[in-house]
C-alpha positions in Angstrom: 10.2 -5.6 12.5 9.2 -3.0 9.9 6.7 -0.3 10.6 5.0 2.0 8.1 2.8 5.3 8.3 0.2 5.0 5.6 -2.1 7.5 3.9 -5.8 6.5 2.7 -8.4 8.2 0.8 -12.0 7.3 1.2 -14.4 8.2 -1.7 -17.7 10.2 -1.0 -20.7 7.9 -0.5 -22.3 9.0 -4.0 -21.4 11.1 -7.2 -23.6 12.9 -9.5 -23.0 12.2 -13.1 -24.5 13.1 -16.3 -24.7 10.3 -18.9 -26.5 11.3 -21.7 -27.5 14.6 -20.5 -29.5 13.1 -17.5 -28.6 13.5 -13.9 -28.0 10.2 -12.2 -26.5 9.4 -8.7 -24.1 6.7 -8.3 -23.1 5.0 -5.0 -19.5 4.8 -4.8 -17.4 2.2 -2.7 -15.9 3.7 0.5 -13.2 1.2 1.1 -10.1 3.4 2.0 -7.4 3.6 -1.0 -3.9 3.8 -0.1 -2.0 6.6 -1.5 1.1 7.2 0.5 3.6 5.3 2.7 6.4 6.2 5.0 8.9 3.8 6.9 9.6 4.2 10.3 13.1 5.8 9.6 11.7 8.9 7.7 11.1 12.2 9.4 7.5 12.2 8.1 6.8 8.9 9.8 8.4 10.2 13.1 6.8 13.5 13.1 3.3 12.2 12.4 3.7 9.4 15.0 5.1 11.9 17.7 2.4 14.7 16.8 -0.7 12.8 15.8 -0.2 9.3 17.5 -2.1 7.5 14.5 -4.2 4.2 15.1 -2.2 1.1 15.1 -3.9 -1.3 12.8 -2.2 -4.6 13.2 -4.6 -7.4 12.3 -7.6 -4.9 12.1 -8.7 -2.1 10.1 -8.1 0.8 12.6 -7.6 4.4 11.2 -7.1 8.0 12.5 -8.8 10.9 10.3 -6.2 13.3 8.9 -7.5 16.9 8.3 -5.5 20.0 6.8 -5.2 21.4 10.2 -3.5 18.2 11.5 -0.9 18.6 8.8 -0.3 22.2 9.6 0.1 21.1 13.2 2.7 18.4 12.3 4.7 21.1 10.1 4.6 23.6 13.2 6.1 20.9 15.5 8.5 20.0 13.0 10.0 23.4 12.4 9.7 24.1 16.3 11.4 20.7 17.5 13.4 19.7 14.5 14.4 22.4 12.0 15.0 25.6 14.3 17.3 23.5 16.8 19.4 22.2 13.9 19.6 26.1 12.5 20.5 27.1 15.9 23.2 24.6 16.3 24.8 25.3 13.0 24.9 29.1 14.0 26.8 28.3 17.1 29.2 26.2 15.2 30.0 28.9 12.9 30.3 31.3 15.7 32.8 28.7 17.4 34.8 28.5 14.2 34.9 32.3 13.8 35.9 33.1 17.2 38.2 30.0 17.9 39.7 29.8 14.3 40.3 26.6 12.1 39.7 23.4 13.7 39.1 20.0 11.9 36.6 18.9 14.4 34.5 22.0 14.3 34.9 21.7 10.2 33.8 18.1 10.7 30.7 19.1 13.0 29.8 21.8 10.7 29.6 19.5 7.6 27.6 17.1 9.6 25.3 19.8 10.9 24.8 21.2 7.3 23.9 17.8 5.8 21.4 17.4 8.8 19.9 20.8 8.0 19.7 20.1 4.3 17.9 16.5 5.1 15.5 18.4 7.6 14.7 21.1 4.7 13.9 18.3 2.5 11.7 16.7 5.0 9.8 20.0 5.5 9.2 20.1 1.6 7.8 16.7 1.9 5.5 17.7 4.7 4.3 20.8 3.0 3.6 18.6 -0.1 1.4 16.3 2.1 -0.4 19.2 3.5 -1.1 20.7 0.0 -2.3 17.5 -1.2 -4.6 17.2 1.7 -5.9 20.6 1.3 -6.5 19.8 -2.4 -8.2 16.3 -1.5 -10.6 18.0 1.0 -11.6 21.0 -1.3 -11.5 20.0 -4.7 -12.0 16.1 -5.2 -14.2 13.2 -5.0 -13.0 12.1 -1.7 -14.7 12.5 1.6 -11.9 12.2 3.9 -8.2 11.2 4.4 -7.0 8.5 7.0 -3.6 7.4 8.3 -2.5 4.5 10.5 0.8 2.5 11.6 1.2 -0.8 10.6 
């Protein structure tokens, strides 16, 4: 069964516009608007799920509000629990290769570790992009909040 982490924007309740030079307050629809979705196999899904435990929506509307601070917490935990151990593992493998000489198994392990580290760095870039987007939304947009959920 597929599962997805979804991000939604909620517009502010109202917006002031100036048609024909006159100030007018317009009420906005506050229905959450979907902006991003990640599948269960992605690092983004896994880290948000593990760190924040977003609401499961199933057959109902259930959301967890996401703040910029939440996105920073996700990044910190990703670095601590995923990226740093992968970097340390690669260092150890290089040390084993340096001290023990050429070994095809070690070379395979190094290649695998380098690929994993590259994938993790790409995931970190994605997490940073999400964090930047959330910061921009809260500070410079007509959206009131950002919500997430798992379905």
